[in-house]
C-alpha positions as CSV (number, residue, x, y, z in Angstrom):
1,M,0.1,0.2,0.0
2,I,1.0,3.7,-1.1
3,P,-0.1,6.3,1.2
4,A,-2.0,8.9,-1.3
5,T,0.5,11.9,-1.1
6,E,-1.6,14.6,-3.2
7,A,-5.2,15.3,-2.4
8,Y,-7.2,13.7,-4.6
9,T,-10.8,12.6,-4.3
10,A,-13.3,9.7,-5.5
11,R,-16.6,11.6,-7.4
12,Y,-19.6,9.4,-6.9
13,K,-22.4,9.9,-9.2
14,V,-26.1,10.0,-7.2
15,E,-29.3,10.3,-9.4
16,T,-32.3,10.3,-7.2
17,D,-35.7,11.9,-8.8
18,Q,-34.2,12.9,-11.9
19,R,-31.5,15.0,-10.2
20,T,-28.1,14.1,-10.8
21,H,-24.9,15.4,-8.0
22,Y,-21.9,14.2,-6.9
23,E,-20.3,12.9,-3.8
24,T,-17.0,13.0,-2.8
25,R,-14.3,10.9,-0.8
26,P,-10.9,11.7,0.0
27,I,-8.3,9.1,-1.5
28,V,-6.7,7.3,1.6
29,A,-4.0,5.3,-0.3
30,W,-3.2,3.6,-3.3
31,D,-3.1,-0.3,-3.2
32,D,0.4,-2.2,-5.1
33,A,-1.7,-2.5,-8.4
34,G,-2.2,1.3,-8.5
35,Y,-5.7,1.2,-7.5
36,A,-7.0,4.4,-5.5
37,L,-8.5,3.2,-2.0
38,V,-10.9,5.2,0.2
39,A,-12.3,4.1,3.8
40,D,-15.1,2.3,4.2
41,T,-17.3,3.4,7.3
42,K,-19.0,0.7,7.7
43,K,-16.8,-2.1,7.2
44,G,-14.0,-0.3,9.1
45,R,-11.2,-1.3,6.4
46,L,-9.9,0.4,3.3
47,V,-11.6,-0.5,-0.1
48,R,-10.8,0.1,-4.2
49,A,-12.6,3.5,-4.7
50,N,-13.6,2.4,-8.1
51,K,-15.9,-0.7,-6.4
52,D,-19.4,1.2,-6.6
53,S,-21.3,1.3,-10.0
54,N,-21.6,4.6,-9.4
55,F,-17.7,5.7,-9.7
56,A,-17.3,8.7,-11.6
57,G,-13.5,8.9,-11.6
58,L,-10.9,10.9,-9.4
59,Q,-10.1,14.3,-9.2
60,L,-7.4,16.6,-7.6
61,E,-9.0,18.3,-4.5
62,E,-10.2,21.5,-5.4
63,D,-7.5,23.1,-3.2
64,A,-5.9,23.6,-6.2
65,P,-5.7,27.4,-6.8
66,V,-8.2,28.4,-10.0
67,I,-5.6,29.7,-12.7
68,A,-8.4,30.9,-15.3
69,A,-11.7,31.3,-16.0
70,L,-13.1,30.8,-18.9
71,P,-16.4,32.4,-20.3
72,G,-19.5,30.1,-20.3
73,G,-19.9,29.7,-24.0
74,G,-23.9,29.4,-24.2
75,W,-23.5,26.8,-21.9
76,T,-26.7,26.3,-19.4
77,A,-27.8,24.0,-15.7
78,L,-31.1,22.5,-15.7
79,F,-32.7,22.4,-12.5
80,T,-35.9,21.0,-11.2
81,G,-38.0,23.3,-9.7
82,D,-41.8,23.0,-7.5
83,A,-44.1,21.1,-8.8
84,A,-41.9,18.9,-11.5
85,T,-40.9,22.3,-13.2
86,T,-37.4,22.8,-14.2
87,N,-35.3,25.7,-15.1
88,T,-32.2,26.9,-16.3
89,E,-29.7,29.2,-15.3
90,P,-26.7,30.0,-17.5
91,V,-23.2,29.1,-16.9
92,L,-21.5,32.3,-16.3
93,A,-17.9,31.3,-16.8
94,W,-15.5,28.1,-16.3
95,H,-13.0,27.8,-13.4
96,V,-9.8,26.3,-14.6
97,F,-8.3,24.9,-11.5
98,A,-4.1,24.6,-11.8
99,S,-4.9,21.0,-11.5
100,G,-6.3,20.8,-15.1
101,F,-9.5,20.3,-13.2
102,M,-12.7,22.6,-14.7
103,K,-15.9,23.7,-12.9
104,P,-18.7,25.5,-14.3
105,V,-20.1,28.4,-12.7
106,V,-23.5,30.0,-12.3
107,M,-24.6,32.9,-9.9
108,E,-26.6,31.8,-6.9
109,R,-29.7,33.2,-5.5
110,G,-27.4,35.7,-3.1
111,G,-25.1,36.9,-5.7
112,A,-22.0,34.4,-5.2
113,P,-20.5,32.3,-7.7
114,E,-21.6,28.3,-7.4
115,D,-20.8,25.1,-8.6
116,P,-24.1,24.5,-10.1
117,T,-23.1,20.5,-10.0
118,E,-23.2,20.7,-6.2
119,I,-26.8,22.2,-6.0
120,E,-29.4,19.9,-5.0
121,N,-31.5,20.1,-7.3
122,F,-29.5,20.1,-10.1
123,V,-30.2,17.5,-12.9
124,R,-27.7,18.5,-15.6
125,L,-25.4,20.7,-18.1
126,I,-27.0,21.6,-21.5
127,A,-24.2,22.4,-24.1
128,P,-25.0,25.5,-26.7
129,G,-27.7,24.5,-29.0
130,E,-29.0,21.9,-26.9
131,E,-32.7,21.3,-26.1
132,A,-33.0,21.6,-22.3
133,G,-35.6,18.4,-22.2
134,H,-34.8,15.8,-19.6
135,D,-32.8,12.1,-20.5
């Protein structure tokens, strides 16, 4: 086992009631075959991060500084609303982190920038020219 020396996280896609968001768990170590390991709190041991079917990949922790911001480019974020309605918000920018990871940015109701994929009623991102209908 090799201790994790960089702050990686495992991402897990969670889908409920036409909503999609991601949960993360820190990578604690790497096994001898090179697989990322996370703590299984129920079993009290380390397990491979990719063992769950909703595993969505690894990313460097977001502690990496933002090194650039790119325009939103016509992308929008789709959210569920009350009474089975949906609404969209424009992606204002894409934050580019030193790790190479990028995150979309929307403006939250309070006026602060926010990653739409971390908002509870987020459904998905919509590419420019794409229809907003559900998958």
